[in-house]
N, C-alpha and C positions, 0 to 999 in steps of 0.2 A: 569588587569585579573590573578588571580595566578593559575600556571599549575604544576602537578607534571609529573614526568618522559616525558619532553617535549624537545624537541629540535626543531628548528627553521632554515631553510635552507636559508639563506641569498642569497646563489648563486643557487638557482635555481627559485628566484625570475620568474613568468610567468605573461604572459600577454594572459587573457580569450577574447574572443570573446563575444562581450555584453556587456564586462567593460572594465571601463576606466582606471582606475590603474592597476598593475601589481598583480597578487594576493602572497599574503605569503604563503610561502610552510609551513606548519608543519607536523612533526612525534611525535608519542608517543611510549613511551617505555613499550609496552602493549603486551602479549602476542595476545589479537584479534587483534592487529594494528601494528603488525611488517612489515608487505611489503605492507602498505599503505601510501599514502599521502593525506594530507588535506590542502586544497585551499582556504585559507579567502578572499572573493571577501566582497565589500561594493556594494550593490542592491540600482540601485536606484528604482526600485519599485518591491513589492512582492506580491501584487493582482494583480491576472493572469487572463485577461477572458478569457472565455470558449465559441469553438464557437459555434454559434447556430447549425450547422449540426450536433453537438458532440450528442445530444439529451439528454445532463447530466439534471438532475433536478436543478441544480443549475448553476450560472453564471461565478462565482469567487472562485478560488483556492489560496492556500498560500501553496507553498512548499520550506522551509528553506534550504534545500539540495537537492545536484544534484549527483544523482550516488547513490549507496546502498552496503554497503558491505552486507548485508543477501545472496547475491549473487545465489538467485534463479534463476535458470537453464532457467527458461521459462519466466522472467519477461517483460512484453510488453513495458516497460520505456527502455530499452536500448539502442533501437535507438537513444533517445534523445543526448545522451553522443556523437553521432558522431556531433553535431553542435558545438561542444567545441576543435574539433580537438583532440578528442578523441576515441579509438574505443568499441565498444557494447559490447566486449567479459571483457578481464580481466581488463580495464581500467574502465568500468561499477561499478566495484566492488572494486576499488585498489585506484584511481584515485576519491577523493569525494572533493565537491564544496560545500564550506560552507559559508552562507550569513550571516555574521557574525551580519550585522546592519538589520537582518530582524524585530525583535520585536519594533524596533526606527521607521521604514518605514510603519509598516503596523499600529502603531499608528499615523502617521502622514495624512495616508491615508484614516484610518475610520473618521478622525476628519475632513475631507474636508465638503464644504458646498455642492458640489455636490454629496457624496456617499449617496446611500439613503437606507443604511443598512441589504442589500441582504445576501442574506445565502453565509458564506463562508465553502468551504470545505477542510480541512485538509489531507494530504496523499494519492492525487490522484494520484501522478504520482511516487515519492518514499518515503520512509518510515521516517516519521519526527520522531521515535522513533528507527533509529536507531542505533548501536554500540556508533556512537561519540555524539549521545546527551546527553551519559551521562558525557561528559566532557564540552561540550559545552551550554547546558541548554536553548537551543532556546526557546523550546517550554512554558517554563516557562512564558517569556514575551509575547510570541505568545499569551496563555491565558487570561494573565491580560490585552493585548490591547483589546480584545473581549469583556473581561468581563466588562470592562469599558466605551464601547461604548455598551453596551447590546447588541453587534452584532449576530444573530442565527449563528450556525456553526456546524460543525461533523467533525468527526475524522476516515479515516482508518488507520491499525497498524496491524503489527504481532508482537507488543511487549509489553508485561504487563507491561514495563515501564512507561506506560503512568499512572499509578495508582500512582505512585510518585505526580501528577497533582491531584490528584482525588479532593484535598481541593479544588482549584481553577476550576475547571469543576462543583464542586456543588453551588459555587459562581455562575456563569453565569447560572446556573439551576435556580436561582432566579430570574432572572432577563431578562431572553430569553429562545429562545428554543436549545437544546445541545444535541447531539445521538452521537454513537459511535460505531463502529466495529470492532470485530477481525478475521482477514483472518486466517484460518484454513485449509487447503486443505486437511488433513490427519493425522491420529493418529497412522499410521502405522507405526514404526522405523526405518525399513529400507529405506520406502519410502520418509520419510523426511529427515532422512540424507542426503541423496542422492541428491533429487532435492531443500533443503535450508539449505546446511551445515553452514550458520552463524545465523540462527535465534534462537529465543529461542523457549525453548518443548514446543510441543501444548498442554500439559496439563496446561501447565504455562498460556497460552493464555486463555484457557478456565476456568480458575481459575479467570481471569482477568473479561472475561463477566461475571461471576457470581456476584464478587463484585460489580463492577459496576452496573449492576442493582439490587443488594441488597442495594443499596445506594442511587439508584431513578435516574441514569443516563440510560436511552435507551439503549441499548447494542445487538446488530446481530452477526450474525456467516457470515462469506463469506466462503461458501468452493470452490476455485477456485486458479485453473482452476483443472477442471478432465481430467485426463490423461487417455486416454485406456492403461491397462494392468499396469498400475502404480499404480493409487490411486484408481482406479473406481471398482475393486471390491466390492461386497454386503456386504462379511465379514469385507470390511474397511469402507465402506460409512455407512453403519446401526450403528456399535457404535459410529460414528463422529454424526448423528442425534441425535440419544438418548443422548450424552453426551452434545449437545449445546442445546437443551430440557432442560435437567436438569441445567444446569446454568441459564435458566430463559428468553435466546436469545430471540427479541422482534421481529427477523426476522430470515430467514434461506435462502440463497442463494447458487446457485451451476451453474458453467457454462464451459461449453469445454475448454481445450486449445485452442489457436488461437495463429498461427505464421505469425507475419507480420514483413517486412522488413528482419533487420538483427539479430529479433529472431530465427527465422528459422533455419539459418546459426549457430549460436551459439547453440541452442535445439538439432539441428540433432547432433553438434558435440558431444555433452552430452551423447546423444544416443549410438552413437558408441563404447563410451569409456565404460559408465556404461549400457548401456542396447541391446548391440547387438544384441539380440535374437527380438528386436521390430521395427528396422529399416525398414524394407521392409513393414510393415505393416505401420507405419507413412508416409512413402512415398507414398503411395497406397491413405492413409486416405486425406493425403493434397496435393495431387497432382493438383489439381484444382484450389489451393488458398489458402487464410490465416484461414478459418475456415474447421473443420469439415462436413463431409456429414450432409445431415440435419437429416437424420435416426439417427444417430450416435448423434447427440445433442438431439434428442426427447429422445433417452433410457436414457442419463444422464438425461436429466430434469424428466424422470418420476421417477426413482430411487430417486432423492432428495424431488421431489415432494412425491413421497410413504412415508416420514419418517413426512410428516408433514407441510413441508413448508409452502403450501397455505394458512394454520391454521395463522399461525408465520405473513405472509403477510398482513393477514384481519386487523391486531391488529393495523397498519399503514393506515387502510382503502383503500387497493389497491384490486381492483378486481380479484378474482382467477385466472380466464381464461386470463385477462393481464398476471399476471405473469407468466401463464402458457409458455405466448408466448416468453419472456423475456429470459425466462430459454431456452428455444429451439432456440432462435434465435443462441447463441452463443457471444451474443455481451456484453462483460464486461461492458461497457459505461452503455447501459440500464439496465443492473440488479444495475446497482447503484442510479437509482431511487425508486428500492424496498429495496434499505438497508437504504435509507437517509431520 
């Protein structure tokens, strides 16, 4: 494999939990990655079984990366990095695990006689189209494996980089079902730059939604998380709903911020620096647990539903009343039922 602007730190080999061999640590001499390290590992398996209690609409996921350079302050996946001996704050954003053999392993797993061709969801933990995917291009091989196996699949991302693989997605669509969803929490420039410092512009994501739908890949929009006082004002949400509809979004969903495990500490620390005026409000909202109070969740649900979300959900055959309950639950995992 050829690399530009690459250094390999042989003296920084590290053995990561769950991996037999030491990881090869790489750095890229690129402005977006100057303070980041990428740990190349050989995965033994990439098809991850989803626990039944999670209430996901699918049982299997594939995540070629662990950790995410998007650095979203609210990311629910942050605690997963602690299992590798990293922290959920800076390390989650700067110490990225790369499963370099993911396409080959997936192809082998899909070819097993025991595999039943169940739906596979991509991007359920960390973004498969984060910055470094432009270098490793793992998703190309993953799509090829799913195409050749005619395996149903879906993808959730914050990046229009997935348009690079549109040809492969269309080839999959000719053989089986495939859907996509772009996460766009806000169009507000200030809120976007503060909460998602290293993500592509929200307008670029909506352009990707429009292009995917135009070419025949059913694509929705996830407005999540909705954060009180940050991106939940009517003047912020309504233009986003209008833009999502204009892009032909086949589903529009929204869910309130939830703060589980280490995410609470990371987010509250961010809040103290970026929005100290909201610290007391959030302490009160989340004083009883990970979810905002039921009334707050209902308020946010009504805001999204008022923009036409129920009719969008009906394109997937879901009942509007059920979808309203999902939106009000504050459960991001249940929301994916409506999006995939």
